[in-house]
C-alpha positions as CSV (number, residue, x, y, z in Angstrom):
1,M,134.6,61.5,110.5
2,N,137.3,64.2,110.0
3,R,139.1,63.0,113.1
4,L,139.1,59.4,111.8
5,E,140.4,60.5,108.4
6,A,143.1,62.6,110.2
7,L,144.1,59.6,112.3
8,N,144.1,57.4,109.3
9,D,146.4,59.8,107.4
10,Q,148.7,60.0,110.4
11,V,148.9,56.3,110.6
12,S,149.4,56.0,106.9
13,S,152.2,58.6,106.8
14,W,154.1,57.2,109.9
15,G,157.6,56.1,108.8
16,N,157.1,57.1,105.1
17,A,160.0,58.5,103.1
18,P,159.9,60.4,99.8
19,D,161.9,57.7,98.0
20,L,159.8,54.8,99.4
21,P,158.0,52.8,96.8
22,E,154.2,52.8,96.8
23,Y,153.8,49.1,97.7
24,M,156.1,49.7,100.7
25,R,154.0,52.6,101.8
26,R,150.9,50.4,101.8
27,K,152.8,47.7,103.8
28,L,153.8,50.2,106.4
29,R,150.2,51.4,106.7
30,I,149.0,47.9,107.6
31,F,152.0,47.3,109.8
32,N,151.3,50.4,111.8
33,I,147.7,49.5,112.2
34,L,148.6,46.1,113.5
35,N,151.1,47.5,115.9
36,I,148.7,50.1,117.3
37,F,146.2,47.3,117.7
38,G,148.8,45.2,119.5
39,L,149.7,48.1,121.7
40,L,146.1,48.6,122.8
41,T,145.7,44.8,123.3
42,G,148.8,44.8,125.6
43,L,147.2,47.5,127.7
44,F,143.6,46.2,127.9
45,I,144.1,42.5,128.4
46,P,146.3,42.7,131.5
47,L,143.9,45.4,132.9
48,A,141.0,43.1,132.3
49,G,142.8,40.2,134.0
50,I,143.6,42.4,137.1
51,L,140.0,43.6,137.4
52,N,138.9,39.9,137.1
53,H,141.3,38.9,139.8
54,D,142.8,36.1,137.7
55,E,145.5,34.1,139.5
56,L,148.2,33.5,136.8
57,P,151.9,33.1,137.0
58,W,154.1,36.1,136.5
59,E,155.2,34.8,133.1
60,A,151.6,35.1,131.9
61,W,151.3,38.7,132.9
62,V,154.6,39.4,131.2
63,V,153.4,37.8,127.9
64,A,150.1,39.6,128.2
65,F,151.8,43.0,128.6
66,S,154.6,42.2,126.1
67,P,152.8,43.8,123.1
68,V,153.2,47.2,124.7
69,P,157.0,47.4,124.7
70,I,157.4,45.4,121.4
71,S,154.9,47.5,119.4
72,S,156.2,50.7,121.0
73,I,159.8,49.9,119.9
74,V,158.6,48.7,116.5
75,L,156.7,52.0,115.9
76,W,159.7,54.0,117.1
77,L,161.9,52.2,114.6
78,T,159.4,52.7,111.8
79,G,159.3,56.4,112.6
80,K,163.1,56.5,112.3
81,K,162.7,55.0,108.8
82,K,164.5,51.8,110.0
83,H,161.9,49.5,108.4
84,A,164.0,46.4,108.2
85,A,164.9,46.5,111.9
86,A,161.2,47.1,112.7
87,F,160.1,44.0,110.8
88,T,162.9,41.9,112.2
89,L,162.0,42.9,115.8
90,Y,158.3,42.2,115.3
91,F,158.7,38.8,113.8
92,L,161.4,37.8,116.3
93,F,159.8,38.8,119.7
94,Y,156.1,38.3,119.1
95,P,156.5,34.6,118.3
96,L,159.2,34.3,121.0
97,F,157.1,35.7,123.9
98,T,154.1,33.6,122.7
99,A,156.2,30.4,122.8
100,L,157.6,31.4,126.2
101,M,154.3,30.5,127.9
102,Y,154.3,27.0,126.5
103,F,157.8,26.4,127.7
104,R,156.6,27.4,131.1
105,Q,153.8,24.8,131.0
106,T,151.2,27.6,130.6
107,D,148.4,27.3,128.0
108,L,146.7,30.7,127.4
109,G,145.1,29.6,124.1
110,L,147.6,31.6,122.0
111,E,148.5,28.9,119.5
112,L,146.6,30.6,116.6
113,F,148.9,33.6,116.9
114,F,151.7,31.5,115.5
115,I,149.6,31.1,112.3
116,L,148.9,34.9,112.4
117,Y,152.7,35.7,112.5
118,G,153.4,33.2,109.7
119,V,150.7,34.7,107.4
120,L,152.0,38.2,108.1
121,S,155.6,37.3,107.4
122,V,154.7,36.2,103.9
123,F,153.3,39.7,103.2
124,F,155.7,41.9,105.0
125,L,159.1,40.3,104.5
126,N,160.8,40.7,101.1
127,R,163.5,38.1,101.0
128,L,162.3,34.5,100.4
129,K,164.9,33.0,102.8
130,T,163.7,35.3,105.6
131,V,160.1,34.4,104.9
132,I,160.9,30.6,105.0
133,L,162.9,31.1,108.2
134,T,160.2,33.0,109.9
135,C,157.4,30.6,108.8
136,S,159.5,27.7,110.1
137,Y,160.1,29.5,113.3
138,C,156.3,30.2,113.8
139,F,155.4,26.6,112.8
140,L,157.8,25.2,115.4
141,G,156.2,27.4,118.0
142,Y,152.8,26.1,117.0
143,L,154.0,22.5,117.3
144,L,155.4,23.3,120.8
145,S,152.1,24.7,121.7
146,Q,150.5,21.4,120.9
147,I,153.2,19.1,122.4
148,L,154.5,20.8,125.5
149,P,151.3,21.4,127.6
150,Q,150.9,18.2,129.7
151,Q,149.1,17.0,132.8
152,G,149.6,19.5,135.5
153,S,150.1,22.5,133.2
154,I,148.4,25.7,134.0
155,R,145.5,26.1,131.6
156,L,143.6,29.3,131.1
157,V,140.6,27.4,130.0
158,D,140.3,25.9,133.6
159,I,140.9,29.3,135.3
160,N,138.9,31.6,133.1
161,P,137.1,29.9,130.2
162,A,135.8,33.2,128.9
163,F,139.2,34.7,128.8
164,F,140.6,31.5,127.0
165,I,137.8,31.8,124.4
166,A,138.4,35.5,124.0
167,N,142.1,34.8,123.2
168,Q,141.0,32.3,120.5
169,I,138.5,34.8,119.1
170,L,141.1,37.6,119.2
171,A,143.6,35.5,117.3
172,G,141.0,34.5,114.7
173,F,139.9,38.1,114.4
174,L,143.5,39.3,113.9
175,I,144.1,36.7,111.2
176,F,140.9,37.8,109.4
177,Y,141.5,41.5,109.9
178,A,145.1,41.2,108.7
179,L,144.1,39.4,105.6
180,F,141.3,41.9,105.1
181,L,143.7,44.8,105.3
182,I,146.1,43.1,102.9
183,K,143.3,42.3,100.5
184,N,142.1,45.9,100.6
185,E,145.5,47.4,100.1
186,T,146.2,44.9,97.2
187,V,142.9,45.8,95.5
188,S,143.6,49.5,96.0
189,F,147.1,49.1,94.7
190,E,145.9,47.2,91.7
191,S,143.3,49.9,91.0
192,Q,146.0,52.6,91.3
193,L,148.3,50.6,88.9
194,K,145.4,50.3,86.4
195,Q,144.7,54.0,86.7
196,Q,148.3,54.8,86.2
197,A,148.4,52.4,83.3
198,R,145.4,54.2,81.7
199,K,147.1,57.5,82.3
200,L,150.3,56.1,80.8
201,A,148.4,54.8,77.8
202,S,146.7,58.1,77.3
203,R,150.1,59.9,77.7
204,N,151.6,57.5,75.2
205,V,148.8,58.3,72.7
206,E,149.6,62.0,73.2
207,I,153.3,61.4,72.8
208,R,152.7,59.4,69.6
209,K,150.5,62.3,68.3
210,Q,153.2,64.8,69.3
211,A,155.8,62.6,67.6
212,Q,153.7,62.4,64.5
213,E,153.2,66.1,64.5
214,I,157.0,66.6,64.9
215,R,157.6,64.2,62.0
216,E,155.1,66.0,59.9
217,K,156.7,69.4,60.8
218,A,160.1,67.9,60.1
219,D,158.9,66.7,56.7
220,R,157.4,70.1,56.0
221,L,160.6,71.7,57.1
222,E,162.6,69.5,54.8
223,V,160.2,70.3,51.9
224,Q,160.5,74.0,52.7
225,T,164.3,73.6,52.9
226,Q,164.4,72.0,49.5
227,E,162.1,74.8,48.2
228,L,164.3,77.4,49.6
229,A,167.4,75.7,48.1
230,E,165.6,75.7,44.7
231,L,164.5,79.3,45.2
232,N,168.1,80.3,46.1
233,K,169.3,78.5,43.0
234,L,166.7,80.3,40.9
235,K,167.7,83.6,42.5
236,N,171.3,83.1,41.6
237,K,170.2,82.2,38.0
238,L,168.1,85.4,37.9
239,F,171.0,87.5,39.1
240,S,173.1,86.0,36.4
241,I,170.4,86.8,33.8
242,V,170.0,90.4,35.0
243,S,173.7,91.0,35.2
244,H,174.6,89.4,31.8
245,D,171.7,88.4,29.6
246,L,169.6,91.5,30.2
247,R,172.4,93.9,30.4
248,N,174.2,92.9,27.2
249,P,171.3,93.6,24.8
250,V,170.5,96.9,26.5
251,Y,174.1,98.0,26.3
252,A,174.3,96.9,22.7
253,L,171.2,99.1,21.8
254,R,172.7,102.0,23.7
255,N,176.1,101.7,21.9
256,Y,174.3,101.4,18.5
257,F,172.2,104.5,19.0
258,T,175.2,106.4,20.4
259,M,177.3,105.5,17.3
260,A,174.3,106.4,15.0
261,R,174.2,109.8,16.5
262,Q,177.9,110.4,16.4
263,Y,178.6,109.1,12.9
264,D,175.3,110.1,11.3
265,F,174.3,106.6,10.0
266,S,172.4,106.6,6.7
267,G,169.0,105.1,6.3
268,E,170.5,102.1,4.6
269,D,172.8,101.4,7.6
270,V,169.9,101.7,10.0
271,K,167.8,99.3,7.9
272,K,170.5,96.7,7.9
273,A,170.8,96.9,11.7
274,L,167.0,96.7,12.3
275,P,166.8,92.8,12.3
276,D,169.4,92.6,15.0
277,I,167.8,95.4,17.0
278,V,164.4,93.6,16.7
279,N,165.9,90.3,17.9
280,D,167.5,92.0,20.9
281,L,164.2,93.8,21.7
282,N,162.2,90.6,21.4
283,Y,164.6,88.7,23.6
284,T,164.7,91.6,26.2
285,T,160.9,92.0,26.3
286,N,160.3,88.3,26.6
287,L,162.9,88.0,29.4
288,L,161.4,91.0,31.2
289,E,157.9,89.4,31.0
290,N,159.2,86.2,32.5
291,L,161.1,88.0,35.2
292,L,158.0,90.1,36.1
293,T,155.8,87.0,36.1
294,W,158.2,85.1,38.4
295,S,158.5,88.2,40.7
296,K,154.7,88.5,40.9
297,A,154.3,84.8,41.7
298,Q,156.8,85.1,44.6
299,I,155.2,88.2,46.0
300,T,151.7,86.7,46.0
301,A,152.9,83.4,47.4
302,S,152.6,81.7,44.1
303,E,148.8,81.6,44.3
304,I,146.9,80.3,41.3
305,H,143.2,80.6,40.5
306,P,141.9,77.7,38.3
307,S,138.9,78.5,36.1
308,R,137.5,77.6,32.7
309,V,140.0,78.2,29.9
310,D,139.2,78.0,26.2
311,V,142.5,76.7,24.7
312,K,141.7,77.8,21.2
313,E,140.8,81.3,22.2
314,M,143.9,81.6,24.5
315,T,146.1,80.4,21.6
316,E,144.7,83.1,19.3
317,Q,145.6,85.7,21.9
318,V,149.1,84.5,22.3
319,L,149.6,84.3,18.5
320,M,148.6,87.9,18.2
321,L,151.4,88.8,20.6
322,M,153.9,86.6,18.7
323,R,152.9,87.9,15.3
324,L,155.7,90.5,14.9
325,Q,158.4,88.2,16.1
326,A,157.3,85.5,13.6
327,E,156.9,87.9,10.7
328,N,160.5,89.2,11.3
329,K,161.7,85.6,10.3
330,R,158.8,85.0,7.8
331,I,157.5,82.2,9.9
332,R,153.9,81.1,9.6
333,L,152.0,80.4,12.8
334,E,149.2,77.9,12.3
335,N,146.5,77.3,14.9
336,K,145.2,73.8,14.2
337,I,143.0,73.6,17.3
338,A,139.5,72.8,16.2
339,A,137.1,71.0,18.6
340,C,138.9,70.9,21.9
341,P,137.3,70.7,25.4
342,P,138.0,73.6,27.8
343,V,140.5,73.0,30.5
344,F,140.4,73.8,34.2
345,A,143.5,75.7,35.0
346,D,144.9,79.2,35.9
347,P,144.5,81.4,32.8
348,D,147.7,83.3,33.4
349,S,149.6,80.0,33.8
350,V,148.3,78.7,30.5
351,H,149.0,82.0,28.8
352,L,152.6,82.0,30.1
353,V,153.3,78.4,29.0
354,L,151.9,79.0,25.5
355,R,153.8,82.2,25.1
356,N,157.1,80.7,26.1
357,L,156.7,77.6,24.0
358,I,155.7,79.5,20.8
359,S,158.5,82.1,21.4
360,N,161.1,79.3,21.7
361,A,159.7,77.6,18.6
362,I,160.1,80.9,16.7
363,K,163.6,81.3,18.0
364,F,164.8,77.9,16.9
365,S,162.9,77.8,13.6
366,P,164.5,78.8,10.3
367,E,163.1,81.5,8.1
368,D,160.2,80.7,5.7
369,S,159.1,77.7,7.9
370,F,155.9,77.2,9.9
371,I,154.9,76.4,13.5
372,E,151.8,74.3,14.2
373,I,149.8,74.6,17.5
374,G,147.3,71.8,18.2
375,A,145.3,70.2,21.0
376,S,143.4,67.0,21.8
377,A,141.6,65.3,24.6
378,E,143.3,62.5,26.5
379,G,140.9,61.0,29.0
380,K,140.4,63.6,31.8
381,M,143.3,65.7,30.5
382,V,143.9,67.9,27.4
383,R,147.2,67.8,25.6
384,V,148.4,71.0,23.8
385,F,151.4,70.9,21.6
386,V,153.7,73.3,19.7
387,Q,155.5,71.7,16.7
388,D,158.3,73.5,14.9
389,Q,160.6,72.7,11.9
390,G,163.7,74.0,13.7
391,K,167.2,72.7,14.3
392,G,166.0,70.2,17.0
393,M,167.9,68.8,19.9
394,S,170.0,65.7,20.8
395,A,168.7,63.1,23.3
396,E,171.3,64.4,25.8
397,E,170.0,68.0,25.5
398,V,166.4,66.8,25.9
399,E,167.3,64.9,29.0
400,L,169.0,67.9,30.5
401,L,165.9,70.1,29.9
402,M,163.6,67.4,31.4
403,K,165.8,67.4,34.5
404,G,165.5,71.2,34.8
405,E,169.0,72.0,33.8
406,Q,169.5,75.2,31.9
407,F,172.1,75.7,29.1
408,T,172.4,78.4,26.5
409,V,171.8,77.6,22.8
410,E,171.7,80.3,20.1
411,G,168.6,80.5,17.9
412,T,168.6,80.3,14.1
413,S,169.2,84.1,13.8
414,S,171.7,84.2,16.7
415,E,168.9,84.9,19.3
416,Q,170.0,84.4,22.9
417,G,168.2,82.2,25.4
418,S,168.2,82.3,29.2
419,G,166.4,79.1,30.0
420,L,164.1,80.9,32.4
421,G,161.0,80.4,30.2
422,L,161.0,76.5,30.3
423,L,161.8,76.6,34.1
424,L,158.7,78.8,34.6
425,C,156.6,76.5,32.3
426,R,157.5,73.5,34.3
427,E,156.8,75.2,37.7
428,Y,153.4,76.6,36.6
429,L,152.3,73.4,35.0
430,A,153.0,71.5,38.2
431,K,150.9,74.0,40.2
432,N,148.0,73.3,37.8
433,N,148.4,69.5,38.1
434,G,150.0,69.4,34.6
435,R,153.2,68.2,33.1
436,L,155.6,69.2,30.3
437,F,156.8,66.8,27.6
438,I,159.7,67.3,25.0
439,E,160.2,65.3,21.8
440,S,163.0,66.3,19.5
441,E,165.5,65.0,17.0
442,K,168.6,66.8,15.8
443,G,167.8,68.6,12.5
444,K,164.1,67.5,12.4
445,G,162.5,70.0,14.7
446,S,161.0,69.8,18.2
447,R,157.6,69.1,19.6
448,F,156.8,70.6,23.0
449,S,153.5,69.6,24.6
450,F,151.8,69.8,28.0
451,L,148.9,68.1,29.8
452,V,146.4,70.0,31.9
453,P,143.1,68.8,33.5
454,A,140.0,69.0,31.3
455,L,137.0,70.9,32.7
456,A,134.7,68.4,34.5
457,N,131.2,68.1,33.1
């Protein structure tokens, strides 16, 4: 079995070239088998005739032996990778030597071989013109085989009927065997093509998956790039705040206390300066808290931990922190939150938003006014608002704030603002699936509100 497989591999690889197409490799395999078969036939048939002491003209012995030199030369040309020359020689000389017998008035029963050569030419020859020419050539030979033999011709059927019948059977067998080989190679080639198609389809699926992953990574990279750009913008803003807004009040306090020590300020002078000092300290502490909150969020990768938050209780805690700042301007803080469902959000985020909104309301409210904090349920959300009676804003200023643009506006007591607070409010609300709203009119106060998810029952 191993020897047969080795012989089959050797026959299959004879004349192959690395750049040869697969269908041409399969053609060569069949072509080589047929030529080896022809070579063996050219050896055994004359030998059988000699042993049988057949009395035939010399032309018959030449034709009987002709497959040996023809197939030998064809196989040599195939081995030299001269495939076109091998095909041409095969389909030129085999029909020619077969027709030679009929020209010599000798009928060896070879007419079916013309049909064999015509069938093979359709499979082996590539150019349509060559196929038509070869088939016509073989058909002409077949006609001659039927017309030329006349009375007095040498007929193998009279000399050796068994040999005549053997030639007919051999021709029929070769036709069947050639078609069988062609069919097998065609089926095998189709199976290989289907397998390759399945592999290509599988590979295409993998490529599409990889392309989708690349697109997703590109999208994530684009989002990260935008986030880095925003972060860089915020970083520049923070440097500006640290270098200017935070430094100025600290320097002012240092200069004031230096002058107080040098010039021995009286108690009355100190009392007059206290409101300004308190404003600076309130601004500085609020700014530091926002900076620390932002820094902590960046270090911890901006993680949030949503849980149950009682809005009314959280508002009371923030009002306690804002009490001194409000009392300094004689502003009344009113917590109007009564029956309000709890929310599902990060407590630190809610605390930061409330603290910044109430601090801003105090900053831009006049003395002897009041600030109202309320909340109400809106479907699956809870709206919390901070309403003041301050100076209000124009529609253009509200639009800038909603776009995330920062601009500096002094409070009613010349308090400074960095704009960082509202930026943090918007960022933290987004992380909690919330949203910030601003309603304001110049000279009629402002209403800042935000929506956060209510706690599911």
